[in-house]
PDB file of N, H, CA, C and O in Angstrom:
ATOM      1  N   MET A   1     -15.353 -24.135  53.952  1.00  0.00           N
ATOM      2  CA  MET A   1     -16.034 -25.047  52.910  1.00  0.00           C
ATOM      3  C   MET A   1     -17.135 -24.332  52.271  1.00  0.00           C
ATOM      4  O   MET A   1     -17.623 -24.816  51.250  1.00  0.00           O
ATOM      5  N   ASP A   2     -17.617 -23.159  52.784  1.00  0.00           N
ATOM      6  H   ASP A   2     -17.220 -22.766  53.614  1.00  0.00           H
ATOM      7  CA  ASP A   2     -18.608 -22.388  51.975  1.00  0.00           C
ATOM      8  C   ASP A   2     -18.216 -22.042  50.687  1.00  0.00           C
ATOM      9  O   ASP A   2     -19.073 -22.023  49.804  1.00  0.00           O
ATOM     10  N   TYR A   3     -16.950 -21.739  50.412  1.00  0.00           N
ATOM     11  H   TYR A   3     -16.254 -21.754  51.129  1.00  0.00           H
ATOM     12  CA  TYR A   3     -16.541 -21.362  49.144  1.00  0.00           C
ATOM     13  C   TYR A   3     -16.616 -22.480  48.108  1.00  0.00           C
ATOM     14  O   TYR A   3     -16.894 -22.267  46.928  1.00  0.00           O
ATOM     15  N   VAL A   4     -16.357 -23.670  48.611  1.00  0.00           N
ATOM     16  H   VAL A   4     -16.132 -23.843  49.570  1.00  0.00           H
ATOM     17  CA  VAL A   4     -16.612 -24.796  47.627  1.00  0.00           C
ATOM     18  C   VAL A   4     -17.912 -25.056  47.320  1.00  0.00           C
ATOM     19  O   VAL A   4     -18.135 -25.415  46.163  1.00  0.00           O
ATOM     20  N   SER A   5     -18.935 -24.951  48.170  1.00  0.00           N
ATOM     21  H   SER A   5     -18.754 -24.659  49.110  1.00  0.00           H
ATOM     22  CA  SER A   5     -20.409 -25.046  47.843  1.00  0.00           C
ATOM     23  C   SER A   5     -20.890 -23.824  46.932  1.00  0.00           C
ATOM     24  O   SER A   5     -21.874 -23.955  46.205  1.00  0.00           O
ATOM     25  N   ALA A   6     -20.180 -22.654  46.991  1.00  0.00           N
ATOM     26  H   ALA A   6     -19.380 -22.547  47.582  1.00  0.00           H
ATOM     27  CA  ALA A   6     -20.589 -21.537  46.206  1.00  0.00           C
ATOM     28  C   ALA A   6     -19.876 -21.631  44.757  1.00  0.00           C
ATOM     29  O   ALA A   6     -20.351 -20.997  43.814  1.00  0.00           O
ATOM     30  N   LEU A   7     -18.796 -22.388  44.612  1.00  0.00           N
ATOM     31  H   LEU A   7     -18.411 -22.903  45.378  1.00  0.00           H
ATOM     32  CA  LEU A   7     -18.202 -22.539  43.318  1.00  0.00           C
ATOM     33  C   LEU A   7     -18.581 -23.749  42.496  1.00  0.00           C
ATOM     34  O   LEU A   7     -18.234 -23.878  41.322  1.00  0.00           O
ATOM     35  N   VAL A   8     -19.306 -24.630  43.159  1.00  0.00           N
ATOM     36  H   VAL A   8     -19.588 -24.525  44.113  1.00  0.00           H
ATOM     37  CA  VAL A   8     -19.628 -25.868  42.510  1.00  0.00           C
ATOM     38  C   VAL A   8     -20.727 -25.680  41.419  1.00  0.00           C
ATOM     39  O   VAL A   8     -20.584 -26.139  40.285  1.00  0.00           O
ATOM     40  N   PRO A   9     -21.749 -25.037  41.786  1.00  0.00           N
ATOM     41  CA  PRO A   9     -22.784 -24.850  40.575  1.00  0.00           C
ATOM     42  C   PRO A   9     -22.269 -24.070  39.354  1.00  0.00           C
ATOM     43  O   PRO A   9     -22.605 -24.450  38.232  1.00  0.00           O
ATOM     44  N   PRO A  10     -21.449 -22.971  39.516  1.00  0.00           N
ATOM     45  CA  PRO A  10     -20.987 -22.293  38.273  1.00  0.00           C
ATOM     46  C   PRO A  10     -20.024 -23.196  37.498  1.00  0.00           C
ATOM     47  O   PRO A  10     -19.994 -23.181  36.268  1.00  0.00           O
ATOM     48  N   VAL A  11     -19.216 -24.005  38.261  1.00  0.00           N
ATOM     49  H   VAL A  11     -19.240 -24.017  39.260  1.00  0.00           H
ATOM     50  CA  VAL A  11     -18.162 -24.880  37.561  1.00  0.00           C
ATOM     51  C   VAL A  11     -18.898 -25.992  36.846  1.00  0.00           C
ATOM     52  O   VAL A  11     -18.489 -26.411  35.763  1.00  0.00           O
ATOM     53  N   VAL A  12     -19.936 -26.458  37.412  1.00  0.00           N
ATOM     54  H   VAL A  12     -20.269 -26.118  38.292  1.00  0.00           H
ATOM     55  CA  VAL A  12     -20.714 -27.664  36.807  1.00  0.00           C
ATOM     56  C   VAL A  12     -21.369 -27.044  35.476  1.00  0.00           C
ATOM     57  O   VAL A  12     -21.306 -27.586  34.372  1.00  0.00           O
ATOM     58  N   MET A  13     -22.001 -25.834  35.747  1.00  0.00           N
ATOM     59  H   MET A  13     -22.052 -25.393  36.643  1.00  0.00           H
ATOM     60  CA  MET A  13     -22.639 -25.244  34.487  1.00  0.00           C
ATOM     61  C   MET A  13     -21.641 -25.004  33.331  1.00  0.00           C
ATOM     62  O   MET A  13     -21.908 -25.233  32.151  1.00  0.00           O
ATOM     63  N   ALA A  14     -20.467 -24.521  33.786  1.00  0.00           N
ATOM     64  H   ALA A  14     -20.250 -24.335  34.744  1.00  0.00           H
ATOM     65  CA  ALA A  14     -19.363 -24.259  32.739  1.00  0.00           C
ATOM     66  C   ALA A  14     -18.949 -25.513  31.921  1.00  0.00           C
ATOM     67  O   ALA A  14     -18.766 -25.552  30.704  1.00  0.00           O
ATOM     68  N   VAL A  15     -18.835 -26.540  32.821  1.00  0.00           N
ATOM     69  H   VAL A  15     -18.984 -26.508  33.809  1.00  0.00           H
ATOM     70  CA  VAL A  15     -18.398 -27.893  32.115  1.00  0.00           C
ATOM     71  C   VAL A  15     -19.543 -28.312  31.231  1.00  0.00           C
ATOM     72  O   VAL A  15     -19.253 -28.777  30.129  1.00  0.00           O
ATOM     73  N   PHE A  16     -20.880 -28.198  31.598  1.00  0.00           N
ATOM     74  H   PHE A  16     -21.115 -27.820  32.494  1.00  0.00           H
ATOM     75  CA  PHE A  16     -21.853 -28.761  30.622  1.00  0.00           C
ATOM     76  C   PHE A  16     -21.960 -27.758  29.505  1.00  0.00           C
ATOM     77  O   PHE A  16     -22.280 -28.194  28.399  1.00  0.00           O
ATOM     78  N   PHE A  17     -21.728 -26.443  29.653  1.00  0.00           N
ATOM     79  H   PHE A  17     -21.467 -26.088  30.551  1.00  0.00           H
ATOM     80  CA  PHE A  17     -21.841 -25.510  28.637  1.00  0.00           C
ATOM     81  C   PHE A  17     -20.686 -25.818  27.639  1.00  0.00           C
ATOM     82  O   PHE A  17     -20.948 -25.857  26.437  1.00  0.00           O
ATOM     83  N   ILE A  18     -19.574 -26.013  28.031  1.00  0.00           N
ATOM     84  H   ILE A  18     -19.361 -25.982  29.007  1.00  0.00           H
ATOM     85  CA  ILE A  18     -18.325 -26.287  27.216  1.00  0.00           C
ATOM     86  C   ILE A  18     -18.636 -27.591  26.437  1.00  0.00           C
ATOM     87  O   ILE A  18     -18.328 -27.684  25.249  1.00  0.00           O
ATOM     88  N   GLY A  19     -19.242 -28.589  27.102  1.00  0.00           N
ATOM     89  H   GLY A  19     -19.492 -28.514  28.067  1.00  0.00           H
ATOM     90  CA  GLY A  19     -19.649 -29.908  26.415  1.00  0.00           C
ATOM     91  C   GLY A  19     -20.678 -29.675  25.358  1.00  0.00           C
ATOM     92  O   GLY A  19     -20.624 -30.253  24.272  1.00  0.00           O
ATOM     93  N   LEU A  20     -21.597 -28.844  25.673  1.00  0.00           N
ATOM     94  H   LEU A  20     -21.641 -28.375  26.555  1.00  0.00           H
ATOM     95  CA  LEU A  20     -22.774 -28.433  24.548  1.00  0.00           C
ATOM     96  C   LEU A  20     -22.074 -27.851  23.387  1.00  0.00           C
ATOM     97  O   LEU A  20     -22.339 -28.242  22.250  1.00  0.00           O
ATOM     98  N   ILE A  21     -21.115 -26.853  23.634  1.00  0.00           N
ATOM     99  H   ILE A  21     -20.900 -26.535  24.558  1.00  0.00           H
ATOM    100  CA  ILE A  21     -20.456 -26.214  22.485  1.00  0.00           C
ATOM    101  C   ILE A  21     -19.746 -27.160  21.707  1.00  0.00           C
ATOM    102  O   ILE A  21     -19.811 -27.094  20.479  1.00  0.00           O
ATOM    103  N   ARG A  22     -18.981 -28.156  22.353  1.00  0.00           N
ATOM    104  H   ARG A  22     -18.929 -28.209  23.350  1.00  0.00           H
ATOM    105  CA  ARG A  22     -18.163 -29.076  21.636  1.00  0.00           C
ATOM    106  C   ARG A  22     -19.134 -29.966  20.691  1.00  0.00           C
ATOM    107  O   ARG A  22     -18.834 -30.189  19.518  1.00  0.00           O
ATOM    108  N   VAL A  23     -20.181 -30.401  21.221  1.00  0.00           N
ATOM    109  H   VAL A  23     -20.424 -30.220  22.174  1.00  0.00           H
ATOM    110  CA  VAL A  23     -21.085 -31.206  20.524  1.00  0.00           C
ATOM    111  C   VAL A  23     -21.709 -30.503  19.219  1.00  0.00           C
ATOM    112  O   VAL A  23     -21.824 -31.060  18.127  1.00  0.00           O
ATOM    113  N   ILE A  24     -22.081 -29.222  19.508  1.00  0.00           N
ATOM    114  H   ILE A  24     -21.987 -28.769  20.395  1.00  0.00           H
ATOM    115  CA  ILE A  24     -22.559 -28.430  18.429  1.00  0.00           C
ATOM    116  C   ILE A  24     -21.577 -28.278  17.318  1.00  0.00           C
ATOM    117  O   ILE A  24     -21.903 -28.421  16.140  1.00  0.00           O
ATOM    118  N   VAL A  25     -20.332 -27.977  17.722  1.00  0.00           N
ATOM    119  H   VAL A  25     -20.067 -27.861  18.679  1.00  0.00           H
ATOM    120  CA  VAL A  25     -19.229 -27.734  16.744  1.00  0.00           C
ATOM    121  C   VAL A  25     -18.900 -29.122  15.974  1.00  0.00           C
ATOM    122  O   VAL A  25     -18.638 -29.134  14.771  1.00  0.00           O
ATOM    123  N   LYS A  26     -18.931 -30.156  16.683  1.00  0.00           N
ATOM    124  H   LYS A  26     -19.143 -30.146  17.660  1.00  0.00           H
ATOM    125  CA  LYS A  26     -18.614 -31.368  16.089  1.00  0.00           C
ATOM    126  C   LYS A  26     -19.649 -31.923  15.181  1.00  0.00           C
ATOM    127  O   LYS A  26     -19.335 -32.720  14.297  1.00  0.00           O
ATOM    128  N   THR A  27     -20.934 -31.512  15.374  1.00  0.00           N
ATOM    129  H   THR A  27     -21.189 -30.865  16.092  1.00  0.00           H
ATOM    130  CA  THR A  27     -22.013 -31.962  14.547  1.00  0.00           C
ATOM    131  C   THR A  27     -22.126 -31.084  13.306  1.00  0.00           C
ATOM    132  O   THR A  27     -22.896 -31.421  12.407  1.00  0.00           O
ATOM    133  N   GLN A  28     -21.419 -30.010  13.217  1.00  0.00           N
ATOM    134  H   GLN A  28     -20.793 -29.736  13.947  1.00  0.00           H
ATOM    135  CA  GLN A  28     -21.585 -29.221  12.000  1.00  0.00           C
ATOM    136  C   GLN A  28     -20.838 -29.850  10.857  1.00  0.00           C
ATOM    137  O   GLN A  28     -19.690 -30.274  10.987  1.00  0.00           O
ATOM    138  N   GLY A  29     -21.489 -29.898   9.784  1.00  0.00           N
ATOM    139  H   GLY A  29     -22.422 -29.553   9.679  1.00  0.00           H
ATOM    140  CA  GLY A  29     -20.814 -30.576   8.558  1.00  0.00           C
ATOM    141  C   GLY A  29     -20.944 -32.034   8.736  1.00  0.00           C
ATOM    142  O   GLY A  29     -21.783 -32.504   9.504  1.00  0.00           O
ATOM    143  N   GLY A  30     -20.095 -32.798   8.013  1.00  0.00           N
ATOM    144  H   GLY A  30     -19.413 -32.416   7.389  1.00  0.00           H
ATOM    145  CA  GLY A  30     -20.258 -34.204   8.099  1.00  0.00           C
ATOM    146  C   GLY A  30     -21.238 -34.815   7.243  1.00  0.00           C
ATOM    147  O   GLY A  30     -21.700 -34.167   6.305  1.00  0.00           O
ATOM    148  N   ALA A  31     -21.638 -36.112   7.491  1.00  0.00           N
ATOM    149  H   ALA A  31     -21.262 -36.639   8.253  1.00  0.00           H
ATOM    150  CA  ALA A  31     -22.459 -36.750   6.602  1.00  0.00           C
ATOM    151  C   ALA A  31     -23.810 -36.158   6.474  1.00  0.00           C
ATOM    152  O   ALA A  31     -24.413 -36.166   5.401  1.00  0.00           O
ATOM    153  N   ASN A  32     -24.326 -35.606   7.643  1.00  0.00           N
ATOM    154  H   ASN A  32     -23.836 -35.600   8.515  1.00  0.00           H
ATOM    155  CA  ASN A  32     -25.636 -35.127   7.759  1.00  0.00           C
ATOM    156  C   ASN A  32     -25.867 -33.634   7.125  1.00  0.00           C
ATOM    157  O   ASN A  32     -26.994 -33.149   7.027  1.00  0.00           O
ATOM    158  N   LYS A  33     -24.749 -33.002   6.732  1.00  0.00           N
ATOM    159  H   LYS A  33     -23.833 -33.396   6.812  1.00  0.00           H
ATOM    160  CA  LYS A  33     -24.764 -31.707   6.346  1.00  0.00           C
ATOM    161  C   LYS A  33     -25.615 -31.538   5.007  1.00  0.00           C
ATOM    162  O   LYS A  33     -26.348 -30.559   4.870  1.00  0.00           O
ATOM    163  N   ALA A  34     -25.499 -32.501   4.043  1.00  0.00           N
ATOM    164  H   ALA A  34     -24.903 -33.297   4.154  1.00  0.00           H
ATOM    165  CA  ALA A  34     -26.179 -32.539   2.930  1.00  0.00           C
ATOM    166  C   ALA A  34     -27.622 -32.698   3.199  1.00  0.00           C
ATOM    167  O   ALA A  34     -28.434 -31.974   2.623  1.00  0.00           O
ATOM    168  N   LYS A  35     -27.983 -33.595   4.032  1.00  0.00           N
ATOM    169  H   LYS A  35     -27.323 -34.183   4.500  1.00  0.00           H
ATOM    170  CA  LYS A  35     -29.464 -33.675   4.386  1.00  0.00           C
ATOM    171  C   LYS A  35     -30.075 -32.473   4.952  1.00  0.00           C
ATOM    172  O   LYS A  35     -31.180 -32.066   4.594  1.00  0.00           O
ATOM    173  N   GLU A  36     -29.309 -31.876   5.888  1.00  0.00           N
ATOM    174  H   GLU A  36     -28.411 -32.206   6.179  1.00  0.00           H
ATOM    175  CA  GLU A  36     -29.814 -30.626   6.583  1.00  0.00           C
ATOM    176  C   GLU A  36     -29.815 -29.503   5.576  1.00  0.00           C
ATOM    177  O   GLU A  36     -30.758 -28.713   5.623  1.00  0.00           O
ATOM    178  N   ASP A  37     -28.959 -29.352   4.753  1.00  0.00           N
ATOM    179  H   ASP A  37     -28.193 -29.994   4.714  1.00  0.00           H
ATOM    180  CA  ASP A  37     -28.919 -28.337   3.693  1.00  0.00           C
ATOM    181  C   ASP A  37     -30.089 -28.561   2.754  1.00  0.00           C
ATOM    182  O   ASP A  37     -30.772 -27.597   2.410  1.00  0.00           O
ATOM    183  N   ALA A  38     -30.335 -29.701   2.355  1.00  0.00           N
ATOM    184  H   ALA A  38     -29.780 -30.484   2.635  1.00  0.00           H
ATOM    185  CA  ALA A  38     -31.554 -29.982   1.425  1.00  0.00           C
ATOM    186  C   ALA A  38     -32.786 -29.728   2.122  1.00  0.00           C
ATOM    187  O   ALA A  38     -33.691 -29.158   1.513  1.00  0.00           O
ATOM    188  N   ALA A  39     -32.949 -30.100   3.397  1.00  0.00           N
ATOM    189  H   ALA A  39     -32.213 -30.563   3.892  1.00  0.00           H
ATOM    190  CA  ALA A  39     -34.193 -29.714   4.110  1.00  0.00           C
ATOM    191  C   ALA A  39     -34.397 -28.289   4.284  1.00  0.00           C
ATOM    192  O   ALA A  39     -35.554 -27.869   4.291  1.00  0.00           O
ATOM    193  N   VAL A  40     -33.402 -27.474   4.427  1.00  0.00           N
ATOM    194  H   VAL A  40     -32.462 -27.814   4.421  1.00  0.00           H
ATOM    195  CA  VAL A  40     -33.471 -25.975   4.632  1.00  0.00           C
ATOM    196  C   VAL A  40     -33.819 -25.435   3.144  1.00  0.00           C
ATOM    197  O   VAL A  40     -34.671 -24.560   2.989  1.00  0.00           O
ATOM    198  N   ASP A  41     -33.192 -25.943   2.182  1.00  0.00           N
ATOM    199  H   ASP A  41     -32.500 -26.654   2.307  1.00  0.00           H
ATOM    200  CA  ASP A  41     -33.398 -25.469   0.883  1.00  0.00           C
ATOM    201  C   ASP A  41     -34.956 -25.723   0.417  1.00  0.00           C
ATOM    202  O   ASP A  41     -35.617 -24.887  -0.199  1.00  0.00           O
ATOM    203  N   ALA A  42     -35.372 -26.871   0.770  1.00  0.00           N
ATOM    204  H   ALA A  42     -34.835 -27.550   1.271  1.00  0.00           H
ATOM    205  CA  ALA A  42     -36.827 -27.211   0.410  1.00  0.00           C
ATOM    206  C   ALA A  42     -37.825 -26.299   1.286  1.00  0.00           C
ATOM    207  O   ALA A  42     -38.879 -25.899   0.791  1.00  0.00           O
ATOM    208  N   ALA A  43     -37.464 -25.993   2.573  1.00  0.00           N
ATOM    209  H   ALA A  43     -36.608 -26.318   2.976  1.00  0.00           H
ATOM    210  CA  ALA A  43     -38.358 -25.147   3.286  1.00  0.00           C
ATOM    211  C   ALA A  43     -38.350 -23.704   2.682  1.00  0.00           C
ATOM    212  O   ALA A  43     -39.371 -23.022   2.597  1.00  0.00           O
ATOM    213  N   ILE A  44     -37.150 -23.308   2.282  1.00  0.00           N
ATOM    214  H   ILE A  44     -36.320 -23.862   2.351  1.00  0.00           H
ATOM    215  CA  ILE A  44     -37.091 -21.816   1.779  1.00  0.00           C
ATOM    216  C   ILE A  44     -37.925 -21.923   0.451  1.00  0.00           C
ATOM    217  O   ILE A  44     -38.788 -21.067   0.254  1.00  0.00           O
ATOM    218  N   ALA A  45     -37.734 -22.858  -0.415  1.00  0.00           N
ATOM    219  H   ALA A  45     -37.033 -23.553  -0.255  1.00  0.00           H
ATOM    220  CA  ALA A  45     -38.413 -22.885  -1.654  1.00  0.00           C
ATOM    221  C   ALA A  45     -40.037 -23.043  -1.386  1.00  0.00           C
ATOM    222  O   ALA A  45     -40.830 -22.518  -2.167  1.00  0.00           O
ATOM    223  N   ARG A  46     -40.416 -23.675  -0.422  1.00  0.00           N
ATOM    224  H   ARG A  46     -39.771 -24.102   0.213  1.00  0.00           H
ATOM    225  CA  ARG A  46     -41.886 -23.689  -0.195  1.00  0.00           C
ATOM    226  C   ARG A  46     -42.384 -22.392   0.368  1.00  0.00           C
ATOM    227  O   ARG A  46     -43.516 -22.018   0.063  1.00  0.00           O
ATOM    228  N   ALA A  47     -41.633 -21.678   1.162  1.00  0.00           N
ATOM    229  H   ALA A  47     -40.713 -21.982   1.410  1.00  0.00           H
ATOM    230  CA  ALA A  47     -41.838 -20.364   1.584  1.00  0.00           C
ATOM    231  C   ALA A  47     -41.995 -19.345   0.429  1.00  0.00           C
ATOM    232  O   ALA A  47     -42.947 -18.568   0.354  1.00  0.00           O
ATOM    233  N   GLU A  48     -41.048 -19.408  -0.407  1.00  0.00           N
ATOM    234  H   GLU A  48     -40.274 -20.039  -0.346  1.00  0.00           H
ATOM    235  CA  GLU A  48     -41.017 -18.537  -1.533  1.00  0.00           C
ATOM    236  C   GLU A  48     -42.224 -18.871  -2.435  1.00  0.00           C
ATOM    237  O   GLU A  48     -42.928 -17.952  -2.852  1.00  0.00           O
ATOM    238  N   ALA A  49     -42.469 -20.075  -2.728  1.00  0.00           N
ATOM    239  H   ALA A  49     -41.897 -20.822  -2.389  1.00  0.00           H
ATOM    240  CA  ALA A  49     -43.596 -20.424  -3.517  1.00  0.00           C
ATOM    241  C   ALA A  49     -44.898 -19.975  -3.010  1.00  0.00           C
ATOM    242  O   ALA A  49     -45.779 -19.607  -3.787  1.00  0.00           O
ATOM    243  N   ALA A  50     -45.076 -19.991  -1.560  1.00  0.00           N
ATOM    244  H   ALA A  50     -44.360 -20.290  -0.928  1.00  0.00           H
ATOM    245  CA  ALA A  50     -46.348 -19.597  -0.952  1.00  0.00           C
ATOM    246  C   ALA A  50     -46.433 -18.062  -1.095  1.00  0.00           C
ATOM    247  O   ALA A  50     -47.528 -17.530  -1.278  1.00  0.00           O
ATOM    248  N   GLN A  51     -45.370 -17.389  -1.019  1.00  0.00           N
ATOM    249  H   GLN A  51     -44.480 -17.821  -0.870  1.00  0.00           H
ATOM    250  CA  GLN A  51     -45.422 -15.891  -1.115  1.00  0.00           C
ATOM    251  C   GLN A  51     -45.750 -15.435  -2.617  1.00  0.00           C
ATOM    252  O   GLN A  51     -46.443 -14.445  -2.851  1.00  0.00           O
ATOM    253  N   GLN A  52     -45.222 -16.200  -3.554  1.00  0.00           N
ATOM    254  H   GLN A  52     -44.659 -17.004  -3.364  1.00  0.00           H
ATOM    255  CA  GLN A  52     -45.446 -15.893  -4.966  1.00  0.00           C
ATOM    256  C   GLN A  52     -46.729 -16.198  -5.482  1.00  0.00           C
ATOM    257  O   GLN A  52     -47.257 -15.461  -6.314  1.00  0.00           O
ATOM    258  N   ALA A  53     -47.326 -17.327  -5.012  1.00  0.00           N
ATOM    259  H   ALA A  53     -46.897 -17.926  -4.336  1.00  0.00           H
ATOM    260  CA  ALA A  53     -48.539 -17.878  -5.517  1.00  0.00           C
ATOM    261  C   ALA A  53     -49.773 -16.774  -5.305  1.00  0.00           C
ATOM    262  O   ALA A  53     -50.514 -16.535  -6.259  1.00  0.00           O
ATOM    263  N   PRO A  54     -49.948 -16.176  -4.149  1.00  0.00           N
ATOM    264  CA  PRO A  54     -51.046 -15.120  -4.040  1.00  0.00           C
ATOM    265  C   PRO A  54     -50.784 -13.977  -5.019  1.00  0.00           C
ATOM    266  O   PRO A  54     -51.726 -13.424  -5.588  1.00  0.00           O
ATOM    267  N   ALA A  55     -49.425 -13.591  -5.236  1.00  0.00           N
ATOM    268  H   ALA A  55     -48.660 -14.040  -4.774  1.00  0.00           H
ATOM    269  CA  ALA A  55     -49.277 -12.450  -6.016  1.00  0.00           C
ATOM    270  C   ALA A  55     -49.697 -12.630  -7.454  1.00  0.00           C
ATOM    271  O   ALA A  55     -50.123 -11.678  -8.108  1.00  0.00           O
ATOM    272  N   LYS A  56     -49.576 -13.873  -7.961  1.00  0.00           N
ATOM    273  H   LYS A  56     -49.230 -14.646  -7.430  1.00  0.00           H
ATOM    274  CA  LYS A  56     -49.840 -14.338  -9.400  1.00  0.00           C
ATOM    275  C   LYS A  56     -51.324 -14.386  -9.677  1.00  0.00           C
ATOM    276  O   LYS A  56     -51.766 -14.129 -10.796  1.00  0.00           O
ATOM    277  N   THR A  57     -52.106 -14.722  -8.635  1.00  0.00           N
ATOM    278  H   THR A  57     -51.747 -14.931  -7.726  1.00  0.00           H
ATOM    279  CA  THR A  57     -53.519 -14.938  -8.748  1.00  0.00           C
ATOM    280  C   THR A  57     -54.289 -13.482  -8.651  1.00  0.00           C
ATOM    281  O   THR A  57     -55.432 -13.348  -9.089  1.00  0.00           O
ATOM    282  N   ASP A  58     -53.637 -12.526  -8.104  1.00  0.00           N
ATOM    283  H   ASP A  58     -52.709 -12.635  -7.748  1.00  0.00           H
ATOM    284  CA  ASP A  58     -54.313 -11.106  -7.976  1.00  0.00           C
ATOM    285  C   ASP A  58     -54.545 -10.459  -9.331  1.00  0.00           C
ATOM    286  O   ASP A  58     -55.604  -9.876  -9.561  1.00  0.00           O
ATOM    287  N   GLY A  59     -53.598 -10.549 -10.207  1.00  0.00           N
ATOM    288  H   GLY A  59     -52.738 -11.023 -10.020  1.00  0.00           H
ATOM    289  CA  GLY A  59     -53.636  -9.779 -11.462  1.00  0.00           C
ATOM    290  C   GLY A  59     -54.057 -10.330 -12.660  1.00  0.00           C
ATOM    291  O   GLY A  59     -54.071  -9.645 -13.683  1.00  0.00           O
TER     292      GLY A  59
END
């Protein structure tokens, strides 16, 4: 029975890991994709604007 107690933790972790991967794959795209893309685009635009603003005031 020692082999069972030795195998249970890796098997449990593997099952949870597979479940996590399935959830991640299923949540890609869909209805929320447009909102997520818009949020990322807005964050990138803010970062680019912050980088360009000091360069324009120097010269």
